[in-house]
C-alpha positions as CSV (number, residue, x, y, z in Angstrom):
1,M,17.3,-12.0,-5.4
2,L,13.7,-12.6,-4.1
3,V,11.1,-11.8,-6.7
4,Y,7.5,-11.5,-5.4
5,A,4.5,-12.3,-7.5
6,V,3.4,-8.6,-7.4
7,G,6.6,-7.7,-9.2
8,L,8.5,-6.3,-6.3
9,V,12.2,-7.2,-6.2
10,L,13.9,-7.2,-2.8
11,P,17.5,-7.9,-1.8
12,A,18.1,-11.3,-0.3
13,L,17.0,-11.6,3.3
14,A,20.5,-12.6,4.4
15,A,21.7,-9.1,3.3
16,M,19.1,-7.3,5.4
17,P,19.7,-5.9,8.9
18,P,17.9,-8.1,11.5
19,G,15.3,-5.4,12.2
20,E,14.4,-5.0,8.6
21,K,13.9,-8.8,8.4
22,V,11.5,-8.7,11.3
23,A,9.7,-5.7,9.8
24,R,9.2,-7.4,6.5
25,G,8.2,-10.7,8.2
26,S,5.6,-8.9,10.2
27,N,2.9,-6.5,8.8
28,C,5.0,-3.3,9.2
29,F,5.3,-2.8,5.5
30,S,1.5,-3.0,5.0
31,C,1.3,0.6,6.4
32,H,4.9,1.9,6.2
33,A,7.6,2.3,3.6
34,V,11.3,3.3,4.0
35,G,11.2,6.5,2.0
36,H,7.6,7.6,1.6
37,K,4.3,7.7,3.5
38,V,1.8,4.9,2.9
39,V,-0.8,4.8,5.7
40,G,1.7,5.6,8.5
41,P,4.8,7.8,8.2
42,A,7.9,6.7,6.3
43,F,10.4,5.0,8.5
44,A,12.9,7.6,7.4
45,A,10.6,10.3,8.8
46,V,10.4,8.5,12.1
47,A,14.2,8.2,12.2
48,K,14.5,12.0,11.5
49,R,12.0,13.0,14.1
50,F,13.5,10.9,16.9
51,A,17.2,11.4,16.0
52,H,19.3,12.2,19.1
53,Q,16.2,12.3,21.4
54,P,17.0,10.7,24.8
55,G,14.9,7.6,25.4
56,A,13.7,7.5,21.8
57,K,14.2,3.7,21.5
58,A,12.1,3.0,24.6
59,V,9.3,5.3,23.4
60,L,9.2,3.6,20.0
61,V,9.4,0.1,21.3
62,H,6.4,0.8,23.6
63,A,4.5,2.3,20.6
64,V,5.1,-0.7,18.4
65,K,4.3,-3.2,21.1
66,F,1.2,-1.6,22.5
67,G,0.0,0.5,19.6
68,H,-0.2,4.3,19.4
69,V,-2.1,7.2,17.9
70,G,-1.6,10.9,17.9
71,T,2.0,11.6,17.0
72,W,1.4,11.3,13.2
73,G,-2.3,12.0,13.0
74,D,-5.5,10.2,14.0
75,I,-4.9,6.9,12.3
76,P,-4.1,4.4,15.1
77,M,-1.2,2.0,14.8
78,P,-2.2,-1.4,16.0
79,P,-0.3,-3.2,18.8
80,H,2.2,-6.0,17.9
81,P,2.1,-8.3,21.0
82,Q,3.5,-11.2,18.8
83,L,6.9,-9.6,18.6
84,T,9.4,-10.5,21.2
85,E,11.4,-8.0,23.2
86,Q,14.5,-8.8,21.0
87,Q,12.5,-8.4,17.8
88,L,11.0,-5.0,19.0
89,D,14.5,-3.8,19.8
90,E,15.8,-4.9,16.4
91,V,13.0,-3.2,14.5
92,V,13.3,0.0,16.3
93,S,17.1,0.0,16.1
94,W,16.9,-0.5,12.3
95,V,14.3,2.3,11.9
96,L,16.4,4.7,13.9
97,S,19.5,3.8,11.8
98,I,17.9,4.9,8.5
99,S,19.8,7.8,7.0
100,P,18.6,10.5,4.5
101,T,20.7,8.8,1.8
102,T,18.9,5.5,2.4
103,A,15.6,7.2,2.4
104,R,16.2,9.0,-0.9
105,A,17.3,5.7,-2.5
106,A,14.1,4.0,-1.4
107,A,11.8,6.8,-2.4
108,P,9.7,6.1,-5.5
109,A,10.9,7.8,-8.7
110,A,8.7,10.4,-10.3
111,G,6.5,8.6,-12.7
112,K,5.4,9.4,-16.2
113,T,1.9,9.9,-17.3
114,Y,-0.2,7.9,-19.8
115,R,-3.0,9.4,-22.0
116,Y,-5.9,7.5,-23.4
117,T,-8.9,8.6,-25.4
118,V,-12.4,7.4,-24.4
119,D,-15.4,8.5,-26.4
120,G,-13.5,11.5,-27.7
121,K,-12.3,12.6,-24.2
122,Q,-8.7,12.3,-23.0
123,V,-7.9,10.5,-19.8
124,T,-4.6,11.0,-18.1
125,L,-3.3,8.5,-15.6
126,N,0.0,8.0,-13.7
127,F,0.1,4.3,-14.6
128,P,-0.3,2.3,-17.8
129,V,-3.5,0.4,-18.3
130,Y,-2.3,-1.5,-21.4
131,R,0.9,-3.2,-22.5
132,P,2.8,-1.1,-25.1
133,G,1.2,-1.3,-28.5
134,T,-1.6,-3.5,-27.5
135,R,-5.1,-3.4,-25.9
136,K,-4.1,-6.1,-23.4
137,V,-3.9,-4.9,-19.8
138,T,-0.7,-4.8,-17.8
139,A,0.2,-7.6,-15.4
140,T,-0.6,-5.1,-12.5
141,V,-4.1,-4.3,-13.8
142,F,-4.8,-8.0,-14.4
143,R,-3.6,-8.8,-10.9
144,G,-5.9,-6.1,-9.6
145,Y,-8.8,-7.8,-11.4
146,E,-8.0,-11.2,-9.8
147,L,-7.7,-9.7,-6.3
148,F,-10.8,-7.6,-6.6
149,N,-12.9,-10.4,-7.9
150,S,-11.6,-12.8,-5.2
151,Y,-12.1,-10.6,-2.2
152,C,-13.5,-7.1,-2.7
153,F,-16.5,-8.1,-4.9
154,R,-18.3,-9.5,-1.9
155,C,-19.2,-5.9,-0.8
156,H,-18.2,-3.7,-3.7
157,G,-19.8,-5.8,-6.4
158,E,-18.4,-8.1,-9.1
159,D,-16.2,-6.4,-11.6
160,A,-16.3,-3.2,-9.4
161,M,-19.9,-2.6,-10.3
162,G,-20.9,-1.6,-6.8
163,S,-23.6,-3.1,-4.6
164,E,-26.1,-2.3,-1.9
165,Y,-23.5,-3.2,0.8
166,A,-20.6,-0.8,-0.1
167,P,-19.8,2.1,-2.4
168,D,-19.2,1.8,-6.1
169,L,-15.4,2.3,-6.1
170,R,-15.5,3.4,-9.8
171,Q,-17.5,6.4,-8.7
172,S,-15.1,7.0,-5.8
173,V,-12.2,7.2,-8.2
174,L,-14.1,9.6,-10.5
175,N,-14.8,11.7,-7.5
176,G,-11.1,12.0,-6.8
177,M,-10.1,9.1,-4.6
178,T,-6.4,8.5,-4.9
179,E,-4.4,5.3,-4.6
180,A,-3.0,6.6,-1.3
181,Q,-6.5,7.3,0.1
182,M,-7.8,3.9,-1.0
183,T,-4.7,2.2,0.6
184,Q,-5.3,4.0,3.8
185,I,-9.0,3.1,4.0
186,A,-8.3,-0.5,3.1
187,M,-5.4,-1.0,5.5
188,V,-7.1,0.6,8.5
189,G,-10.7,-0.4,7.6
190,R,-13.9,1.3,8.6
191,K,-15.2,-0.6,11.5
192,A,-18.4,1.5,12.0
193,K,-19.4,0.7,8.4
194,G,-18.5,-3.0,8.6
195,M,-15.3,-2.8,6.5
196,P,-12.5,-4.9,7.9
197,A,-8.8,-3.8,8.1
198,W,-6.8,-5.5,5.4
199,A,-3.3,-4.7,6.8
200,G,-1.3,-7.9,7.0
201,F,-3.4,-9.5,4.3
202,F,-3.0,-7.2,1.4
203,S,0.3,-5.5,0.7
204,P,0.6,-1.9,-0.6
205,H,1.5,-3.5,-4.0
206,D,-1.7,-5.6,-3.9
207,L,-3.7,-2.4,-3.3
208,K,-1.9,-0.6,-6.0
209,A,-3.0,-3.4,-8.4
210,I,-6.6,-3.2,-7.2
211,Y,-6.6,0.6,-7.5
212,E,-5.3,0.5,-11.1
213,Y,-7.9,-2.1,-12.0
214,V,-10.7,0.0,-10.4
215,A,-9.5,3.1,-12.1
216,G,-9.4,1.4,-15.4
217,R,-13.0,0.3,-14.9
218,A,-13.9,3.8,-13.8
219,H,-12.6,5.4,-16.9
220,R,-14.0,2.7,-19.1
221,L,-10.6,1.5,-20.2
222,V,-11.3,-2.0,-18.8
223,G,-14.5,-3.8,-19.5
224,Q,-16.5,-6.3,-17.5
225,G,-15.3,-9.8,-17.1
226,T,-11.8,-11.1,-17.5
227,P,-9.6,-8.5,-19.2
228,P,-7.3,-9.5,-22.0
229,E,-3.8,-10.0,-20.6
């Protein structure tokens, strides 16, 4: 098994179809997942939409190679000129082969909720901030702290305190920003506001960690500085 630092466990590459290997080796999984929407549609949704359509493979190969926008909304998919014709064919063939059964198996399970009390007020989250029975943060929240204060702090302020260059993300969370919304913004970027696209650098699991850290800060469950881990 391959165990990634973010805690994601994937089957050995040798057991993967060639197209999935190419997709995981490129930046496809920065914006897509097999069974659920991330920034772009789930691969399973693409397979379902294009099932039995004449010329579907050619259409999708062109979209992946040159980029595309419009079929799934107004968020553009960037071009992938680095992929060879064989790799493009393998990726698209794999996507089109995804069955509903595979999609259901890959979909995230419904999560439990976690309740905390801060200054007499109850906070309910869909992820744990602390390890069971302790006030030490989870490995995911700690990883979010490390990533945020290595990269995001340059514009969003050290310890997610905000700055004059970019919004205070703690307030964004309190105003309702979800993990999915933050992932979308981070992966695609906001060129007009000077925010780069992080697709291909951060994984969705990295951004999940960053979101959980920021949410912990927003709800005053995580303090300034290095959290106890």
